[in-house]
MARTOR-169014 format. One line per field, with one value per residue (C-alpha): residue number from 1; residue in one letter; x, y, z. Coordinates in steps of 0.05 Angstrom, whole numbers, always signed. Layout:
pos: NUM | ...
code: a | ...
px: X | ...
py: Y | ...
pz: Z | ...
//
This chain:
pos: 1 | 2 | 3 | 4 | 5 | 6 | 7 | 8 | 9 | 10 | 11 | 12 | 13 | 14 | 15 | 16 | 17 | 18 | 19 | 20 | 21 | 22 | 23 | 24 | 25 | 26 | 27 | 28 | 29 | 30 | 31 | 32 | 33 | 34 | 35 | 36 | 37 | 38 | 39 | 40 | 41 | 42 | 43 | 44 | 45 | 46 | 47 | 48 | 49 | 50 | 51 | 52 | 53 | 54 | 55 | 56 | 57 | 58 | 59 | 60 | 61 | 62 | 63 | 64 | 65 | 66 | 67 | 68 | 69 | 70 | 71 | 72 | 73 | 74 | 75 | 76 | 77 | 78 | 79 | 80 | 81 | 82 | 83 | 84 | 85 | 86 | 87 | 88 | 89 | 90 | 91 | 92 | 93 | 94 | 95 | 96 | 97 | 98 | 99 | 100 | 101 | 102 | 103 | 104 | 105 | 106 | 107 | 108 | 109 | 110 | 111 | 112 | 113 | 114 | 115 | 116 | 117 | 118 | 119 | 120 | 121 | 122 | 123 | 124 | 125 | 126 | 127 | 128 | 129 | 130 | 131 | 132 | 133 | 134 | 135 | 136 | 137 | 138 | 139 | 140 | 141 | 142 | 143 | 144 | 145 | 146 | 147 | 148 | 149 | 150 | 151 | 152 | 153 | 154 | 155 | 156 | 157 | 158 | 159 | 160 | 161 | 162 | 163 | 164 | 165 | 166 | 167 | 168 | 169 | 170 | 171 | 172 | 173 | 174 | 175 | 176 | 177 | 178 | 179 | 180 | 181 | 182 | 183 | 184 | 185 | 186 | 187 | 188 | 189 | 190 | 191 | 192 | 193 | 194 | 195 | 196 | 197 | 198 | 199 | 200 | 201 | 202 | 203 | 204 | 205 | 206 | 207 | 208 | 209 | 210 | 211 | 212 | 213 | 214 | 215 | 216 | 217 | 218 | 219 | 220 | 221 | 222 | 223 | 224 | 225 | 226 | 227 | 228 | 229
code: m | s | s | l | a | k | h | v | i | y | q | p | k | p | y | r | c | l | i | i | v | t | v | a | v | l | l | t | s | v | l | i | w | f | y | l | t | q | t | n | e | s | l | f | i | e | l | s | q | l | k | q | q | q | q | q | l | s | n | q | n | q | h | l | q | q | q | l | k | s | m | q | h | e | l | e | d | k | n | q | f | i | a | i | q | n | e | t | d | t | q | l | k | r | r | l | d | e | l | q | n | k | v | v | h | l | n | k | e | l | m | f | y | q | t | i | t | q | g | n | a | s | s | k | l | q | i | r | e | l | e | l | n | a | i | a | t | d | k | p | e | n | i | s | y | r | i | v | i | t | q | g | e | r | i | t | k | p | l | t | g | i | i | t | l | t | l | n | y | d | t | d | k | h | d | v | i | s | e | h | q | l | n | l | r | h | v | q | m | i | e | g | t | l | k | l | v | d | d | t | t | p | n | s | i | t | v | t | l | k | q | n | k | k | i | t | l | s | q | t | f | d | w | q | i | a | k | q | n
px: -2 | +28 | +39 | -14 | -72 | -59 | -79 | -151 | -170 | -240 | -276 | -299 | -374 | -384 | -463 | -473 | -467 | -511 | -562 | -563 | -569 | -627 | -663 | -653 | -677 | -738 | -753 | -746 | -795 | -846 | -843 | -846 | -904 | -938 | -928 | -956 | -1015 | -1036 | -1024 | -1062 | -1121 | -1120 | -1119 | -1175 | -1216 | -1203 | -1219 | -1286 | -1300 | -1284 | -1330 | -1385 | -1381 | -1373 | -1440 | -1471 | -1450 | -1475 | -1542 | -1546 | -1526 | -1578 | -1630 | -1610 | -1612 | -1687 | -1701 | -1672 | -1707 | -1774 | -1759 | -1746 | -1814 | -1848 | -1815 | -1835 | -1907 | -1912 | -1877 | -1929 | -1986 | -1960 | -1954 | -2024 | -2047 | -2014 | -2042 | -2112 | -2108 | -2086 | -2141 | -2192 | -2167 | -2171 | -2242 | -2263 | -2233 | -2274 | -2337 | -2331 | -2317 | -2379 | -2421 | -2398 | -2410 | -2480 | -2498 | -2476 | -2522 | -2576 | -2575 | -2572 | -2636 | -2672 | -2657 | -2685 | -2750 | -2766 | -2764 | -2707 | -2663 | -2663 | -2724 | -2680 | -2645 | -2574 | -2517 | -2504 | -2443 | -2391 | -2340 | -2284 | -2246 | -2184 | -2214 | -2145 | -2079 | -2038 | -2080 | -2088 | -2112 | -2178 | -2230 | -2300 | -2345 | -2413 | -2457 | -2515 | -2571 | -2628 | -2693 | -2744 | -2801 | -2865 | -2872 | -2920 | -2871 | -2796 | -2747 | -2713 | -2650 | -2577 | -2524 | -2454 | -2387 | -2327 | -2253 | -2218 | -2140 | -2092 | -2080 | -2153 | -2165 | -2236 | -2256 | -2330 | -2319 | -2395 | -2465 | -2529 | -2600 | -2634 | -2697 | -2707 | -2758 | -2727 | -2656 | -2621 | -2551 | -2505 | -2446 | -2397 | -2322 | -2272 | -2198 | -2146 | -2101 | -2027 | -2010 | -2047 | -2085 | -2147 | -2152 | -2227 | -2288 | -2354 | -2423 | -2474 | -2548 | -2584 | -2661 | -2692 | -2622 | -2611 | -2561 | -2605 | -2545 | -2473 | -2423 | -2347 | -2312 | -2237 | -2201 | -2194 | -2191 | -2218 | -2167 | -2169 | -2172
py: +1 | +68 | +126 | +162 | +118 | +123 | +199 | +214 | +290 | +306 | +369 | +416 | +421 | +486 | +489 | +420 | +450 | +507 | +463 | +421 | +482 | +507 | +445 | +438 | +511 | +496 | +433 | +470 | +523 | +478 | +443 | +508 | +528 | +466 | +467 | +541 | +523 | +465 | +510 | +568 | +519 | +494 | +564 | +583 | +523 | +538 | +613 | +591 | +549 | +605 | +650 | +603 | +590 | +667 | +675 | +621 | +649 | +718 | +688 | +655 | +719 | +754 | +704 | +710 | +784 | +779 | +729 | +774 | +831 | +793 | +771 | +840 | +864 | +811 | +825 | +901 | +876 | +833 | +885 | +937 | +890 | +872 | +947 | +958 | +902 | +921 | +995 | +965 | +923 | +980 | +1027 | +970 | +956 | +1033 | +1037 | +975 | +1006 | +1070 | +1030 | +989 | +1053 | +1083 | +1026 | +1028 | +1101 | +1088 | +1037 | +1082 | +1134 | +1092 | +1062 | +1134 | +1154 | +1092 | +1112 | +1181 | +1163 | +1104 | +1152 | +1121 | +1179 | +1235 | +1283 | +1344 | +1387 | +1368 | +1367 | +1295 | +1298 | +1345 | +1314 | +1347 | +1325 | +1351 | +1368 | +1354 | +1326 | +1379 | +1436 | +1413 | +1481 | +1468 | +1432 | +1408 | +1404 | +1367 | +1379 | +1339 | +1368 | +1328 | +1334 | +1280 | +1324 | +1322 | +1393 | +1427 | +1470 | +1468 | +1501 | +1562 | +1604 | +1614 | +1564 | +1595 | +1561 | +1591 | +1569 | +1568 | +1580 | +1569 | +1645 | +1661 | +1678 | +1662 | +1669 | +1663 | +1628 | +1611 | +1620 | +1578 | +1578 | +1524 | +1496 | +1434 | +1386 | +1321 | +1319 | +1373 | +1366 | +1428 | +1419 | +1473 | +1492 | +1533 | +1554 | +1557 | +1621 | +1639 | +1564 | +1560 | +1500 | +1512 | +1477 | +1466 | +1486 | +1511 | +1502 | +1553 | +1555 | +1622 | +1629 | +1698 | +1726 | +1678 | +1623 | +1561 | +1510 | +1509 | +1453 | +1452 | +1397 | +1380 | +1397 | +1329 | +1315 | +1250 | +1203 | +1195 | +1126
pz: +3 | -20 | +31 | -3 | +16 | +91 | +93 | +81 | +77 | +100 | +78 | +138 | +145 | +181 | +175 | +210 | +281 | +261 | +235 | +295 | +343 | +297 | +300 | +377 | +386 | +341 | +382 | +445 | +422 | +398 | +465 | +502 | +455 | +470 | +539 | +543 | +498 | +548 | +605 | +577 | +558 | +631 | +656 | +615 | +631 | +708 | +698 | +664 | +721 | +769 | +729 | +729 | +804 | +820 | +776 | +817 | +883 | +857 | +840 | +905 | +941 | +906 | +923 | +991 | +993 | +967 | +1019 | +1071 | +1049 | +1047 | +1120 | +1141 | +1112 | +1144 | +1209 | +1205 | +1188 | +1247 | +1295 | +1270 | +1279 | +1349 | +1363 | +1338 | +1376 | +1442 | +1432 | +1421 | +1479 | +1519 | +1496 | +1509 | +1579 | +1592 | +1564 | +1605 | +1668 | +1654 | +1640 | +1703 | +1745 | +1712 | +1731 | +1799 | +1799 | +1776 | +1823 | +1876 | +1850 | +1841 | +1911 | +1933 | +1893 | +1911 | +1984 | +1974 | +1935 | +1984 | +2042 | +2079 | +2078 | +2127 | +2122 | +2134 | +2082 | +2077 | +2029 | +2014 | +1968 | +1941 | +1889 | +1857 | +1796 | +1755 | +1686 | +1657 | +1681 | +1642 | +1674 | +1749 | +1766 | +1727 | +1773 | +1759 | +1822 | +1836 | +1894 | +1913 | +1961 | +1987 | +2032 | +2048 | +2074 | +2036 | +2008 | +1960 | +1925 | +1914 | +1962 | +1931 | +1952 | +1934 | +1942 | +1948 | +1945 | +1979 | +1975 | +2045 | +2054 | +2109 | +2110 | +2133 | +2064 | +2031 | +1961 | +1938 | +1872 | +1853 | +1863 | +1839 | +1845 | +1891 | +1866 | +1905 | +1920 | +1937 | +1899 | +1863 | +1831 | +1823 | +1772 | +1752 | +1742 | +1780 | +1764 | +1821 | +1815 | +1839 | +1846 | +1913 | +1936 | +1985 | +2051 | +2046 | +2010 | +2039 | +2012 | +2039 | +2027 | +2040 | +2040 | +2048 | +2059 | +2118 | +2121 | +2132 | +2118 | +2113 | +2111 | +2099 | +2062 | +2061 | +1994 | +1960 | +1887 | +1862 | +1837 | +1759 | +1729
//
């Protein structure tokens, strides 16, 4: 074998490495693109699911809000009904108490007039009752009064005269507040109102009957306002 056959000269290939690198880069890019695509799809699916869940939660929240408003309206209606019922019960109880007190008062008056008409009462002229009442709680100085005068004798004509009301104070002060005409056969009821002045409270009240300018009857009562029910 000649010496020339032992030496083989290879031509350099400068683009082989470049091609290999390029292919490697392309494969890597494809892999990265595929991975990113799969990741994006997964994220998109997850995002869609989250949006659906958010929409469901929003619908549930809206439904719960509507239920809450409905319950609030129902509660307000119930509270209003209870308030009206309580006020109605209070008014009915107050009215019932007033009617019961009125029945007691009417029974008392009935027994009194039955006693007078049946002739069981005293035959002499007398003041049977003096009742004082505050007209309004916010104006305690305004007072109503009622006087009942009776006599049991058989008479042919009514007794006449003047009934005078006098307020008596601790300072020996006396104020004549009212005069009424007496026209009595068996029972006469005298009613009227008076007004206290200077924030002073009388000690007593005197009822006087004058006939022919002479005092025929006089009676003093303690100042006592009837209790309001």
